[in-house]
C-alpha positions as CSV (number, residue, x, y, z in Angstrom):
1,X,-18.4,-39.6,4.1
2,X,-19.4,-39.4,7.8
3,X,-22.2,-37.2,9.2
4,X,-21.4,-35.0,12.2
5,X,-24.0,-33.6,14.5
6,X,-22.8,-30.6,16.5
7,X,-24.8,-30.2,19.7
8,X,-26.7,-28.6,21.3
9,X,-27.5,-26.5,18.2
10,X,-28.1,-29.6,16.1
11,X,-26.0,-28.4,13.2
12,X,-25.2,-31.2,10.8
13,X,-22.4,-31.5,8.2
14,X,-20.5,-34.2,6.4
15,X,-16.8,-35.0,6.6
16,X,-14.9,-37.0,4.0
17,X,-13.1,-40.1,5.4
18,X,-9.6,-38.5,4.8
19,X,-10.3,-35.1,6.4
20,X,-10.2,-34.0,10.0
21,X,-13.4,-33.0,11.9
22,X,-12.3,-29.3,11.8
23,X,-11.5,-29.4,8.0
24,X,-14.9,-30.9,7.3
25,X,-16.7,-28.3,9.4
26,X,-14.8,-25.4,7.8
27,X,-15.4,-26.8,4.3
28,X,-19.1,-27.0,5.0
29,X,-19.2,-23.4,6.2
30,X,-19.8,-24.4,9.8
31,X,-18.3,-21.8,12.3
32,X,-16.0,-23.9,14.4
33,X,-13.6,-22.4,17.0
34,X,-10.0,-22.8,15.8
35,X,-6.7,-21.0,15.7
36,X,-3.5,-22.9,15.0
37,X,-5.1,-26.0,13.3
38,X,-2.1,-28.2,14.5
39,X,-3.3,-29.2,18.0
40,X,-1.2,-26.7,20.0
41,X,-3.8,-24.1,21.1
42,X,-6.8,-26.3,22.2
43,X,-9.2,-23.8,20.7
44,X,-11.0,-26.5,18.8
45,X,-11.3,-28.8,21.8
46,X,-14.7,-30.5,21.8
47,X,-16.4,-33.4,23.4
48,X,-17.1,-36.6,21.5
49,X,-20.6,-37.8,22.6
50,X,-20.9,-40.6,20.1
51,X,-18.8,-42.2,17.4
52,X,-15.1,-42.9,16.9
53,X,-12.1,-40.9,15.7
54,X,-8.5,-41.7,14.9
55,X,-5.4,-39.4,15.0
56,X,-2.2,-39.4,12.9
57,X,-0.5,-38.0,16.0
58,X,-2.1,-38.5,19.4
59,X,-3.0,-35.2,20.9
60,X,-1.8,-34.0,24.3
61,X,-4.7,-34.9,26.5
62,X,-4.7,-36.1,30.1
63,X,-6.1,-39.5,30.9
64,X,-9.1,-37.9,32.5
65,X,-9.8,-35.7,29.5
66,X,-9.7,-38.8,27.2
67,X,-12.1,-40.6,29.5
68,X,-14.5,-37.6,29.4
69,X,-14.4,-37.8,25.6
70,X,-12.5,-34.6,24.8
71,X,-10.9,-34.5,21.3
72,X,-9.0,-32.0,19.2
73,X,-11.1,-31.4,16.1
74,X,-8.1,-30.2,14.1
75,X,-6.4,-33.6,14.6
76,X,-9.4,-36.0,14.9
77,X,-10.3,-38.0,11.7
78,X,-13.8,-39.5,11.9
79,X,-14.1,-43.3,11.7
80,X,-17.9,-43.2,12.0
81,X,-20.8,-40.8,12.2
82,X,-20.2,-38.5,15.2
83,X,-22.1,-36.4,17.8
84,X,-19.9,-33.7,19.2
85,X,-20.4,-30.9,21.7
86,X,-18.6,-27.9,23.3
87,X,-20.6,-28.7,26.4
88,X,-19.6,-30.7,29.5
89,X,-23.0,-32.5,29.7
90,X,-23.8,-36.1,28.6
91,X,-27.5,-35.3,28.0
92,X,-27.5,-35.6,24.2
């Protein structure tokens, strides 16, 4: 189980090691933007502030987006506790 902190609201929820960030949020009753849940629509795009994720299939992100920490929550599987945000700022 990994703990996810959703900023700036400070919402916290747990994600089992075998589930995606989005699945964990929805299972915990956390309202998380999503549509297709397969990485095609980018609705669940969020910014990884701290922690690490893995993917079964690498999402279509530019090199700049990757460097800025953007991830697809519907495809990202936590490898550690996470801090994520929908904001552009690094001030967390």
